[in-house]
C-alpha positions in Angstrom: -0.6 -25.2 -39.3 1.8 -24.4 -36.6 4.0 -22.3 -39.0 1.3 -20.7 -40.1 0.2 -19.6 -36.6 3.5 -18.6 -35.6 3.8 -16.0 -38.8 0.4 -14.7 -37.9 2.0 -14.1 -34.4 4.7 -12.5 -35.4 2.8 -10.2 -37.6 1.3 -8.8 -34.5 3.2 -8.8 -32.3 4.7 -6.2 -35.4 1.4 -4.3 -35.2 1.3 -4.2 -31.5 5.3 -2.9 -31.0 4.4 -0.3 -33.9 1.3 0.6 -31.7 3.2 1.6 -28.6 6.7 2.3 -30.0 5.4 5.0 -32.6 5.6 8.9 -31.3 6.4 7.1 -27.8 8.3 9.9 -26.8 5.5 12.6 -27.5 2.4 11.3 -27.4 1.1 11.4 -24.8 1.9 14.9 -24.9 3.8 15.1 -21.6 4.7 13.4 -18.5 3.4 13.2 -15.9 4.4 13.9 -12.5 4.7 10.1 -11.9 6.2 9.2 -14.5 9.1 11.9 -13.8 9.3 10.6 -10.1 10.0 7.2 -11.5 11.9 8.5 -14.2 14.4 10.8 -11.4 14.8 7.8 -9.2 15.9 5.4 -12.2 18.3 8.2 -13.0 19.0 8.9 -9.0 20.0 5.0 -8.8 22.0 4.7 -11.9 24.3 7.8 -10.5 24.9 6.8 -6.7 22.7 3.5 -6.1 20.2 5.7 -4.2 16.5 7.1 -4.1 15.8 10.9 -4.3 15.8 10.5 -0.8 19.1 9.0 -0.6 17.8 5.1 0.4 20.0 2.8 -0.6 18.9 0.4 -3.6 15.2 0.6 -1.6 12.5 -1.6 -2.4 9.4 0.5 -2.1 10.4 3.9 -3.2 9.3 6.9 -1.4 7.6 9.6 -3.6 5.8 13.1 -2.8 4.8 11.1 0.8 3.6 8.2 -1.3 5.4 4.7 -1.3 5.5 3.3 -4.9 7.1 -0.8 -5.3 10.4 0.2 -7.4 10.2 -2.7 -10.0 9.4 0.0 -13.0 12.6 2.1 -11.8 14.6 -0.9 -11.8 13.6 -1.5 -15.4 13.8 1.8 -16.3 17.3 2.1 -14.8 19.1 0.8 -18.2 17.2 2.5 -20.5 17.7 5.9 -18.7 21.3 4.7 -19.4 21.2 4.0 -22.7 19.1 7.1 -23.6 19.4 9.9 -21.5 16.9 11.0 -19.0 14.0 11.4 -21.4 10.2 10.8 -22.2 11.3 7.9 -24.3 13.4 6.2 -22.0 11.0 6.7 -19.7 8.1 4.8 -21.2 10.1 2.1 -22.8 9.5 -0.1 -20.2 6.0 0.4 -20.3 5.6 0.2 -24.1 8.1 -3.2 -23.9 5.7 -4.8 -21.2 3.0 -4.0 -23.1 4.1 -6.1 -25.7 5.3 -9.3 -24.0 1.7 -9.1 -23.0 0.6 -9.5 -25.8 2.6 -12.5 -26.4 1.5 -14.1 -23.0 -2.3 -13.3 -23.7 -1.6 -15.8 -27.0 0.1 -18.1 -25.0 -2.9 -17.9 -22.2 -5.5 -18.3 -24.7 -4.3 -21.3 -26.5 -3.7 -23.0 -22.6 -7.6 -21.9 -21.4 -9.4 -22.9 -24.7 -7.0 -25.3 -26.9 -10.0 -26.6 -28.9 -10.7 -23.1 -30.0 -6.9 -21.7 -30.4 -8.3 -18.2 -29.3 -4.2 -17.7 -28.9 -4.1 -15.5 -32.0 -7.2 -13.4 -31.6 -7.0 -12.8 -27.9 -3.7 -11.3 -28.7 -4.8 -9.5 -31.7 -7.7 -7.9 -29.7 -5.0 -7.1 -27.0 -2.6 -5.2 -29.4 -4.8 -2.7 -31.0 -6.8 -3.2 -27.8 -7.9 1.2 -26.5 -7.5 0.2 -22.6 -3.9 -1.6 -23.5 -2.8 0.9 -25.2 -3.5 3.7 -23.2 -1.8 1.9 -20.7 1.0 0.3 -22.1 2.3 3.8 -24.1 3.2 5.3 -20.7 5.1 4.2 -17.4 2.7 2.7 -15.8 3.1 0.7 -13.3 -0.2 -0.8 -13.7 0.6 -1.9 -17.1 3.5 -3.5 -15.9 2.0 -5.9 -12.9 -0.8 -6.9 -16.2 1.5 -8.6 -17.5 3.1 -10.5 -14.4 -0.4 -11.6 -13.5 -0.3 -13.0 -17.0 2.6 -14.8 -17.2 2.0 -15.8 -14.0 -1.6 -17.3 -15.7 0.5 -19.0 -18.1 2.8 -21.0 -16.1 0.4 -22.4 -14.1 -1.5 -23.6 -16.7 1.3 -25.0 -18.1 2.3 -26.7 -14.7 -0.8 -28.2 -14.3 -1.0 -29.3 -18.0 2.1 -30.8 -18.1 5.5 -30.0 -16.3 4.6 -29.3 -12.9 7.6 -28.0 -12.6 7.1 -24.9 -14.2 4.9 -23.8 -11.2 7.5 -22.3 -9.1 7.9 -19.6 -12.0 4.1 -19.2 -12.2 4.7 -18.4 -8.4 7.6 -16.0 -8.8 5.7 -14.2 -11.5 2.5 -13.5 -9.3 4.9 -12.4 -6.4 6.9 -9.8 -8.7 3.2 -8.6 -8.9 4.0 -6.6 -5.8 7.0 -5.2 -6.6 5.4 -3.4 -9.9 2.0 -1.8 -8.7 1.0 -0.6 -4.8 -2.8 -2.0 -6.1 -1.9 -5.6 -7.1 -2.1 -7.1 -3.9 -6.0 -7.7 -3.8 -5.8 -8.1 -8.0 -3.0 -10.2 -7.8 -5.1 -12.3 -4.4 -7.7 -12.5 -6.7 -6.3 -14.4 -10.1 -4.1 -16.7 -7.3 -7.5 -17.7 -5.4 -9.2 -18.4 -9.0 -6.6 -20.4 -10.4 -6.6 -22.6 -7.2 -10.4 -22.9 -6.9 -11.6 -24.0 -10.5 -8.0 -25.6 -11.3 -8.1 -27.2 -7.6 -8.4 -31.1 -9.1 -5.2 -30.8 -11.3 -3.1 -28.6 -8.6 -3.4 -31.5 -6.2 -2.3 -33.9 -8.5 1.1 -32.0 -8.4 4.4 -33.5 -5.9 4.1 -31.9 -2.8 8.0 -30.7 -2.8 7.0 -28.7 -6.2 4.5 -27.1 -4.4 6.8 -26.5 -1.3 8.9 -25.0 -4.0 6.4 -23.0 -5.4 5.2 -21.6 -2.4 8.9 -20.6 -0.8 9.4 -18.6 -4.7 6.7 -17.1 -4.3 7.0 -16.3 -0.1 11.0 -15.3 -0.5 9.9 -12.8 -3.8 6.8 -11.0 -1.9 8.2 -10.8 1.0 10.5 -7.6 1.3 7.4 -5.7 -0.4 5.3 -7.7 2.5 7.3 -6.3 5.3 6.7 -2.6 3.8 3.0 -3.3 3.9 3.4 -4.0 7.7 6.0 -0.9 7.9 3.2 1.7 7.1 4.7 2.0 3.8 1.2 1.7 2.0 0.6 5.7 1.8 -1.8 6.6 -0.9 -3.4 3.2 -1.0 -5.1 3.8 2.5 -6.1 7.3 1.1 -7.9 5.9 -1.8 -9.5 3.3 0.3 -13.2 3.2 0.5 -12.7 2.1 4.2 -10.7 4.9 5.0 -13.4 7.0 5.0 -16.7 7.3 7.0 -20.0 9.2 6.2 -20.4 12.9 7.4 -22.3 13.3 10.6 -24.2 15.3 9.2 -25.2 13.4 6.9 -26.3 10.9 9.3 -28.0 13.2 11.4 -30.0 14.5 8.2 -31.2 11.0 7.7 -32.1 10.2 11.6 -34.2 13.2 11.3 -36.0 12.5 8.7 -37.7 9.8 10.5 -37.5 10.5 13.9 -35.0 8.0 14.7 -31.8 7.4 16.6 -28.8 5.5 15.9 -28.3 2.0 16.5 -32.2 1.7 16.4 -33.7 -1.0 14.1 -34.8 1.2 11.5 -31.4 3.0 11.5 -29.9 -0.5 11.5 -32.1 -2.4 8.7 -31.7 0.6 6.4 -29.3 3.3 7.0 -26.1 1.9 9.1 -22.7 1.9 7.8 -22.4 -1.3 6.1 -25.1 -1.3 4.2 -24.4 2.9 2.9 -20.7 1.5 2.3 -22.2 -2.1 0.5 -24.5 0.3 -1.8 -21.3 2.5 -3.0 -19.4 -0.3 -3.5 -21.9 -2.3 -5.4 -22.9 0.8 -7.3 -19.1 1.9 -8.4 -18.9 -2.0 -9.1 -21.6 -1.8 -11.7 -20.0 1.4 -13.3 -17.7 -1.1 -14.7 -20.1 -3.5 -16.8 -22.0 -0.3 -17.7 -21.9 1.1 -21.8 -21.0 4.4 -20.8 -17.4 3.1 -19.2 -17.1 0.2 -21.9 -18.2 1.7 -25.0 -18.5 5.5 -25.0 -17.1 7.7 -22.3 -14.8 5.5 -20.5 -13.0 7.0 -17.1 -15.6 9.8 -17.0 -13.6 11.2 -13.8 -10.3 11.0 -15.0 -9.8 12.1 -18.8 -5.8 11.5 -18.8 -6.9 7.8 -18.6 -8.7 7.9 -21.8 -9.6 9.5 -25.0 -12.4 12.1 -25.6 -16.1 10.5 -26.4 -14.7 6.9 -26.6 -15.0 4.5 -24.5 -12.4 1.7 -23.0 -13.0 -0.3 -25.6 -14.4 0.0 -29.2 -17.9 0.6 -29.9 -17.5 -2.2 -32.5 -16.6 -4.2 -30.1 -20.2 -4.8 -28.4 -20.7 -6.6 -31.2 -18.4 -9.5 -30.6 -18.7 -8.8 -26.7 -22.1 -10.3 -27.0 -21.5 -12.9 -29.4 -18.8 -13.9 -26.7 -20.9 -13.7 -23.7 -23.2 -16.3 -25.8 -20.4 -18.5 -26.9 -18.9 -18.6 -23.0 -22.4 -19.3 -21.8 -22.5 -22.6 -24.2 -19.0 -23.8 -22.5 -21.1 -24.6 -19.5 -19.0 -25.8 -16.7 -16.5 -26.0 -18.3 -12.9 -25.1 -15.3 -11.9 -22.4 -18.4 -15.1 -20.7 -18.6 -16.1 -20.6 -15.4 -12.3 -19.1 -14.6 -13.0 -16.2 -17.2 -16.4 -16.0 -15.9 -14.8 -15.1 -12.3 -12.5 -12.6 -13.4 -14.7 -11.0 -15.4 -16.8 -10.4 -12.4 -13.9 -9.7 -9.7 -10.8 -8.6 -11.3 -13.1 -4.8 -11.5 -13.5 -5.3 -7.6 -10.3 -3.8 -6.3 -11.2 -0.6 -7.8 -15.1 -0.5 -7.1 -13.1 -0.5 -3.1 -11.6 2.9 -3.5 -13.0 6.1 -3.2 -13.4 7.3 -7.1 -16.6 6.3 -8.9 -14.6 5.2 -11.9 -10.8 3.9 -12.0 -9.8 2.9 -15.4 -5.8 1.8 -13.9 -7.2 0.1 -10.7 -9.8 -1.6 -13.1 -7.2 -2.6 -16.0 -6.8 -6.4 -14.6 -10.9 -6.8 -16.1 -9.0 -6.5 -19.5 -8.1 -9.8 -19.6 -11.2 -11.6 -19.2 -12.6 -8.7 -21.7 -10.2 -9.9 -24.3 -10.8 -13.8 -24.3 -14.6 -12.9 -24.6 -13.9 -10.9 -27.6 -12.1 -13.6 -28.9 -14.5 -16.1 -28.2 -17.1 -14.0 -30.2 -14.4 -14.1 -32.8 -14.1 -17.6 -33.2 -18.2 -18.0 -32.6 -18.3 -16.2 -36.0 -15.9 -18.7 -37.5 -17.5 -21.4 -36.8 -20.7 -20.5 -37.9 -20.1 -19.2 -40.8 -21.1 -22.5 -42.8 -24.9 -21.6 -41.4 -24.7 -18.4 -42.8 -23.5 -19.8 -45.9 -23.3 -16.8 -49.2 -24.5 -14.1 -46.8 -20.9 -14.8 -44.5 -18.8 -13.0 -46.5 -21.0 -10.2 -47.4 -21.7 -9.7 -43.7 -17.9 -10.5 -43.0 -16.8 -7.8 -45.0 -19.6 -5.6 -43.6 -18.4 -5.6 -40.0 -14.9 -5.1 -41.2 -15.4 -2.2 -42.5 -17.3 -1.0 -39.3 -14.7 -1.9 -37.0 -11.9 -0.2 -39.3 -13.9 2.6 -39.1 -14.3 2.4 -35.5 -10.7 2.0 -35.1 -10.1 4.9 -37.2 -11.9 7.3 -35.5 -10.1 6.2 -32.3 -7.0 6.3 -33.5 -7.8 10.2 -34.4 -8.8 10.8 -31.0 -5.7 9.5 -29.6 -3.5 11.2 -31.3 -5.4 14.3 -32.5 -7.4 15.5 -30.3 -6.1 13.6 -26.5 -3.0 15.8 -26.7 -5.3 18.8 -27.3 -8.3 18.4 -25.0 -6.7 16.6 -22.2 -3.5 19.1 -22.6 -3.9 19.8 -18.9 -4.6 16.4 -17.3 -1.2 15.6 -19.2 0.2 18.4 -17.4 1.6 20.0 -20.4 3.1 23.3 -20.3 5.6 22.2 -17.0 8.6 21.5 -19.6 8.3 25.0 -21.0 8.1 26.4 -18.3 11.2 24.9 -16.5 13.0 25.6 -19.4 12.6 28.8 -19.2 13.0 29.4 -16.0 16.2 27.5 -16.2 17.3 30.5 -18.4 16.4 33.0 -16.4 17.4 31.6 -13.1 21.2 33.0 -12.3 19.3 36.9 -13.4 17.0 36.8 -10.0 17.7 36.5 -6.3 14.2 34.2 -6.3 11.4 32.9 -8.0 8.7 31.6 -6.7 6.3 28.7 -8.6 3.0 28.2 -7.6 2.8 24.9 -5.3 -0.3 22.1 -6.3 0.0 18.8 -6.9 1.3 18.1 -9.9 4.3 18.3 -7.8 6.6 21.1 -10.0 10.0 20.2 -8.6 10.2 16.8 -10.2 10.1 18.5 -13.3 12.8 20.5 -12.2 14.8 17.8 -11.2 13.7 15.8 -14.3 14.4 18.3 -17.2 17.5 20.1 -15.4 18.8 16.4 -14.9 19.7 17.7 -11.1 22.8 16.0 -9.8 21.1 13.0 -7.4 24.1 13.5 -5.1 23.6 17.0 -4.6 19.7 16.8 -4.0 20.1 14.1 -1.5 21.7 16.0 0.9 18.8 18.5 0.9 16.1 16.2 0.1 14.9 15.6 3.8 15.6 19.5 4.7 13.4 20.9 1.8 10.3 18.1 2.6 6.9 19.5 3.9 4.5 16.8 5.1 1.0 18.1 4.4 -2.7 18.2 6.1 -3.7 14.8 4.6 -0.5 12.5 5.2 -0.6 10.9 1.8 1.4 13.2 0.0 3.5 15.9 0.6 5.5 18.6 -1.0 9.0 20.2 -1.8 9.5 23.8 -0.3 12.4 24.8 -2.8 15.7 24.0 -5.2 18.3 26.2 -5.1 16.6 29.8 -5.6 13.5 28.4 -6.5 10.5 28.5 -3.8 7.5 26.4 -4.0 5.2 27.3 -2.3 1.2 29.0 -2.2 0.6 32.4 -4.3 -0.9 34.9 -1.8 -1.1 37.4 -4.4 -2.7 40.3 -2.1 1.1 40.2 -0.3 3.6 38.7 -3.2 2.7 41.7 -5.6 4.9 44.0 -3.6 8.2 41.9 -3.6 10.2 43.9 -5.8 12.8 42.1 -7.6 11.7 38.7 -7.8 10.2 36.4 -10.8 6.6 34.7 -9.9 5.4 31.6 -12.4 1.7 32.1 -12.0 -1.6 30.6 -13.3 -4.3 33.0 -14.9 -6.8 31.6 -12.1 -4.6 32.1 -9.2 -3.3 35.8 -10.6 -5.8 36.9 -12.9 -4.1 39.3 -15.9 -6.4 41.7 -14.9 -4.6 42.2 -11.7 -1.2 41.7 -12.6 -0.7 43.7 -15.6 -0.2 46.9 -14.7 3.2 48.1 -16.6 4.4 50.3 -13.7 4.3 47.3 -11.3 4.7 44.1 -13.4 6.9 42.9 -16.6 5.7 39.7 -18.0 8.8 38.1 -18.8 7.3 35.0 -20.7 3.7 33.0 -21.2 3.0 29.5 -22.1 0.2 28.3 -23.8 -1.7 25.2 -24.3 -2.4 24.0 -27.3 -6.0 25.8 -27.8 -4.4 28.9 -26.7 -5.6 29.1 -23.2 -2.4 30.3 -20.6 -1.0 27.8 -18.7 1.7 29.6 -17.2 2.9 33.4 -16.9 6.4 34.2 -15.6 5.6 37.8 -14.2 8.7 40.0 -12.6 7.5 42.7 -9.4 8.9 46.0 -10.4 
């Protein structure tokens, strides 16, 4: 029986590997600026032992003025060394950690529900999960953090169910989560709190010496990242927090004027206070994650890069198993494992709900593993009740299999065919081609001006030109320009390339320079006179629309 189960697990891992490795360098269709930054910093560490800013082996990396925990960079450095600085090498740590997550889900499933043997079901559903594929086919730090949390849960369960000495390894994996993902602080705290609450009776039986060793391991591993937090290296974490934003005074004044009240009055405190407004906002965002719109039909509607068109983070066919799984979870009653899954289901989305975005599939990624266990419970529920269905069971199972396969085929078509074309601008398609074309022309112009924006065009030049890290480190501080928001900054120049905003009314007269612009900032109708401009080249999206135009001012 065990050998048979291991053979099935092996096939599931092969499937997970194929789904995550196939076409990894070309799908998604382009590196994001964050992926390019992770890859270039891995390249810089490999060449100089310093990040792009010249910091020696940092724990937290400064990136665009933001701060990124450095685990992904260090995981990526060996792959960049082996395969070169390219898309596949940058994404390999994410893909490998995704496969490891499938294995750890198998282990956790069998530990949480040993009587139901949920390991194979849960690992299968994670292996094919659209949500998990989206964030393990790319350099997503949140995907690595999810794998580390699953490893931490597994070794915790193994420690309290058998050899307590594994507890120090559990603590170490949980601590490493802080090294992987800036938003992992609250996520891992929620998981640790849940394990401590629901398995408290087992935990207190662990020898005090082992508990102290586990605490010490977790403390040592997390201390460097924790210190960076107190040093102000939180960057965008603060900017995206809902607590960083107050309701505009004009909105408050409008509410007060409507009922002739004053700020601080009883009606204001009861119905319009800041705390009440904050609670309503958080609750509204929290409920978004349990909506059919997010789960089955649209996914992360605020950022198309986090999903595929016309699909949720789960398959529509998953709704059947999800419903059956919730029934099975309810029948499990007050078992510790069932309560722990309920707890994770309800609170894993909290870190995302506490951010300013109405929905965010990355910050809510930890919600995936309770959903996977519920899907596994649903599948197990079907198998357990096959005798009640008698002869109808094979027919119903066959029908469901056909529907599920059709639904998954539709998803794969959206992922491989439609998403790369429809979401090309969101994936920053065009920057690689732009770097290649500009690099070929760089010696022909005294200055090349490229439109500055939050896509951080400089990082694509560093990445695709394989710019000498030692050379860039010498100028990094001089070319950095902070922005008004305090979360990210810009790089103003690189050799004879200037990155800045385009003021076309003034810039159009700068004879002899090459400008790289988009048709929105510089309309074609206002830059097509052959007496004034020469269209050197043009970069288009897959749908034929123009991404960039290379214009020489005559």
